[in-house]
C-alpha positions in Angstrom: -21.1 4.5 -9.9 -18.2 6.5 -8.1 -20.0 9.7 -7.4 -18.9 13.1 -5.2 -21.0 15.6 -4.2 -19.1 18.9 -4.0 -20.1 22.8 -3.1 -18.2 25.4 -4.7 -18.8 28.5 -2.6 -18.8 31.8 -4.2 -17.8 34.0 -1.6 -15.3 36.4 -0.3 -13.1 37.4 3.0 -14.1 40.7 5.2 -10.6 42.2 3.7 -7.9 42.1 6.3 -10.0 41.1 8.7 -8.2 37.4 9.3 -10.6 36.4 12.3 -13.5 37.7 10.5 -12.9 35.6 7.6 -12.2 32.7 9.3 -15.7 32.7 11.0 -17.5 33.7 8.0 -15.9 30.9 6.1 -16.9 28.1 8.9 -19.8 29.9 9.1 -20.5 28.7 5.5 -19.2 25.8 5.4 -21.7 24.3 8.6 -24.4 26.1 6.5 -23.6 24.1 3.7 -23.6 20.7 5.6 -27.0 21.7 6.9 -28.8 22.7 3.7 -26.6 19.8 1.6 -26.5 17.1 3.7 -25.2 14.9 0.5 -22.2 17.3 -0.3 -18.6 15.8 0.3 -16.5 18.3 -0.5 -16.5 22.0 -0.2 -13.9 24.6 -2.2 -13.6 28.1 -1.2 -11.6 30.3 -3.1 -8.0 31.4 -3.6 -6.7 32.9 -0.5 -10.1 33.2 1.1 -8.4 32.6 4.5 -5.7 35.2 3.9 -8.2 37.6 4.2 -7.3 39.7 0.7 -8.4 42.6 -0.2 -10.1 44.2 -3.6 -7.3 44.4 -5.8 -7.5 48.1 -6.0 -8.8 48.9 -2.7 -6.3 50.2 0.4 -4.0 47.3 1.5 -2.0 47.5 5.1 1.8 47.3 4.9 3.3 44.0 4.4 -0.1 42.2 4.5 1.3 39.2 3.1 3.7 38.4 5.9 1.5 39.2 8.3 -1.6 36.9 6.6 1.4 33.9 6.6 1.2 30.8 8.7 2.6 27.8 9.4 1.8 24.2 8.5 0.5 23.1 10.5 0.0 25.5 12.7 -3.3 27.3 14.9 -5.2 27.8 11.3 -4.8 24.9 10.1 -5.7 22.9 13.3 -9.1 25.3 13.0 -9.3 23.6 9.6 -9.0 20.2 10.5 -11.1 20.5 13.4 -14.1 21.8 11.1 -13.2 19.4 8.9 -14.0 16.5 11.7 -16.9 18.7 12.9 -18.6 18.9 9.9 -17.6 15.1 8.5 -16.6 17.1 4.6 -13.8 16.6 2.4 -12.3 20.5 2.7 -10.5 23.1 0.1 -10.1 25.8 2.1 -9.1 27.7 -1.1 -5.3 28.6 -0.4 -3.2 30.2 2.7 -0.3 32.0 2.6 2.5 29.7 3.8 5.5 30.4 5.9 7.9 27.6 4.9 11.0 26.4 6.9 13.0 27.8 4.0 12.2 31.3 5.0 9.8 31.6 1.7 6.4 32.4 1.4 4.4 30.3 -1.0 0.6 30.2 -1.9 -0.3 27.0 -0.9 -3.4 24.9 -1.2 -4.9 21.9 1.1 -7.2 19.2 1.2 -8.4 17.9 4.8 -10.2 14.9 5.0 -13.1 14.4 7.2 -11.2 12.5 9.8 -8.8 16.2 10.2 -6.1 15.1 8.2 -4.1 17.3 5.5 -3.9 14.5 3.3 -2.0 17.2 0.7 -0.4 20.3 0.4 0.5 22.4 -3.0 2.2 25.3 -3.3 1.4 27.2 -6.6 4.0 26.6 -9.5 2.8 29.6 -11.2 2.2 32.5 -9.3 0.6 35.2 -11.0 3.9 37.2 -12.0 4.9 39.8 -11.8 1.6 40.8 -9.6 2.1 38.0 -7.2 5.3 37.8 -4.4 5.0 34.5 -3.5 7.7 31.8 -4.7 7.0 29.1 -7.2 6.3 25.9 -5.6 8.0 23.0 -7.5 5.8 19.6 -7.7 2.4 19.0 -9.0 0.3 17.0 -5.9 -2.8 14.6 -5.6 -4.6 12.7 -3.5 -7.4 10.1 -3.2 -10.7 10.5 -1.9 -11.8 6.7 -0.9 -14.6 5.6 -2.9 -14.5 8.3 -5.4 -11.4 8.8 -7.5 -8.6 11.0 -7.5 -8.2 15.0 -7.5 -5.1 17.2 -8.0 -4.8 20.8 -6.8 -3.9 23.6 -9.2 -4.2 27.6 -7.9 -5.6 30.5 -10.2 -3.2 31.3 -12.8 -1.7 27.9 -12.9 -4.5 27.0 -15.5 -2.7 28.9 -18.0 -0.3 26.2 -18.2 -1.1 23.2 -19.9 1.7 21.3 -17.8 -0.2 21.9 -14.7 -3.4 19.7 -15.9 -1.4 17.4 -18.1 0.5 16.1 -15.5 -1.7 16.2 -12.8 -3.8 14.3 -14.7 -1.0 12.1 -15.8 -0.8 11.4 -12.0 -4.4 9.7 -12.3 -6.2 12.7 -11.5 -10.1 12.4 -12.5 -11.1 16.1 -10.4 -9.1 19.1 -10.8 -9.9 21.7 -7.9 -8.9 25.2 -8.7 -9.4 28.2 -6.8 -8.8 31.2 -8.0 -9.0 35.1 -7.0 -9.5 36.8 -10.1 -10.6 40.0 -10.5 -10.0 41.1 -14.2 -11.2 40.7 -17.5 -8.7 37.9 -18.3 -11.8 35.9 -16.4 -13.1 35.1 -20.0 -9.8 33.4 -20.9 -9.4 31.5 -17.9 -12.8 30.1 -18.1 -11.5 29.2 -21.8 -8.5 27.1 -20.1 -10.7 25.6 -17.9 -12.7 24.4 -20.5 -9.9 23.5 -22.3 -8.1 21.4 -19.8 -11.0 19.4 -19.2 -11.2 18.4 -22.2 -7.9 17.8 -23.3 -7.8 15.8 -20.4 -10.6 13.9 -20.3 -10.9 15.5 -16.4 -13.2 17.2 -14.6 -12.8 21.1 -13.5 -13.8 22.7 -10.6 -12.5 26.5 -11.0 -14.3 28.7 -8.1 -13.6 32.0 -8.4 -14.1 34.9 -5.6 -17.4 37.0 -6.0 -17.6 40.8 -6.2 -16.0 42.5 -4.9 -13.2 40.5 -4.2 -13.3 38.8 -7.7 -15.4 38.6 -10.5 -17.0 35.6 -9.8 -18.2 33.6 -12.7 -17.3 30.1 -11.1 -17.7 26.9 -13.4 -18.0 23.0 -13.2 -16.7 21.5 -16.4 -16.7 18.1 -17.5 -14.4 15.7 -18.9 -15.9 16.6 -22.8 -15.3 20.3 -21.6 -19.0 20.8 -21.1 -20.0 23.4 -18.6 -22.4 21.8 -16.4 -23.4 24.8 -14.1 -21.6 28.8 -13.9 -22.1 31.2 -11.6 -23.0 34.8 -12.1 -20.6 37.7 -10.2 -22.0 38.1 -6.5 -22.4 35.3 -3.6 -23.3 31.5 -5.2 -22.8 28.3 -4.5 -23.0 25.5 -6.8 -23.4 22.1 -5.8 -23.0 19.4 -8.1 -22.5 15.3 -8.1 -19.6 14.2 -10.1 -19.9 11.0 -11.7 -16.3 9.9 -11.8 -17.1 6.4 -14.2 -17.9 9.2 -16.6 -14.2 9.8 -17.0 -13.5 6.4 -17.6 -16.4 6.5 -20.2 -15.0 9.6 -21.9 -11.3 8.2 -21.9 -12.1 4.9 -23.5 -14.7 5.7 -25.9 -13.5 9.7 -26.2 -15.2 12.9 -26.1 -18.1 12.8 -28.1 -17.3 9.5 -28.5 -14.7 10.3 -31.0 -11.3 11.3 -29.2 -9.2 9.4 -27.3 -5.8 11.3 -26.5 -4.7 9.2 -23.9 -5.3 6.4 -25.6 -3.0 7.6 -28.9 -0.3 8.8 -26.4 -0.1 5.4 -24.7 0.5 4.2 -28.3 2.8 7.0 -29.7 3.6 9.3 -26.9 6.9 7.5 -26.1 8.3 7.9 -29.7 7.8 11.5 -29.4 10.9 14.0 -28.3 10.3 17.0 -27.0 12.8 19.0 -27.1 11.5 22.1 -25.2 12.0 20.1 -22.4 15.4 18.8 -22.8 14.5 16.1 -25.1 12.6 14.1 -22.9 9.4 11.6 -24.0 6.5 11.1 -22.7 6.0 7.9 -20.2 2.9 6.1 -20.1 1.5 6.1 -16.3 0.4 2.7 -15.3 -3.3 3.5 -14.8 -3.0 4.4 -18.9 -0.5 0.9 -19.8 -2.8 -1.5 -22.1 -5.0 1.1 -23.2 -4.4 2.0 -27.0 -7.8 1.3 -28.3 
């Protein structure tokens, strides 16, 4: 059995205080390790370590510029050291990244228990026109030895079906999606999380910020689109043990033992033209070849 024990921390930053937000994050990660020693991966909300404040609260001018960091840099060094200290995989939400090309990106990281940055993902679909970061241009997956492959998405990315379909095509079995949503479209995000899980037969871990930074309702959704856990609005921790062999089962025998979209794509996908993508066709990934039952 391939399992991954995860902890989704629905929490908040200390608004516009980078050091206090870091200390809060580090303390919560250590407490998670102490209370739940079987946990292997911890994920927190979007821009937690950028110490963003409530949407309608006062904010210092140029906060995004002030909070932006280089990757690697002093902040990522601290994250890597914390991962090594605790022996945990960390997805520390996302950061404002000051890149070598001069742009600012909303960037999620995955850090291994050995303290290595194994994945960096720049948000492809910022929440425009409100979010001012530059869009990224590629999707990212990474392997967790002994468990499976995970893909990174950030908040509004989930509103575009191309995001999770591409990550699943790249072999992702789990989608880790840090989120920062303080608005009533959270209901639609949860619908998208279920739909993305069901149509791609993947787990989705969608971790929103708690009140007052966000409206909470973080969720863990299984590969058949069933919500395993969902938080309320306040600070909360969702601890779960994901059975990655469930992804294999569902893809082989179908959601609810019926629906097998990946097998159907393997049979017919390469014959279907997609005008919206310039007439391109579906290309069967290696992990799907030969699976047409």
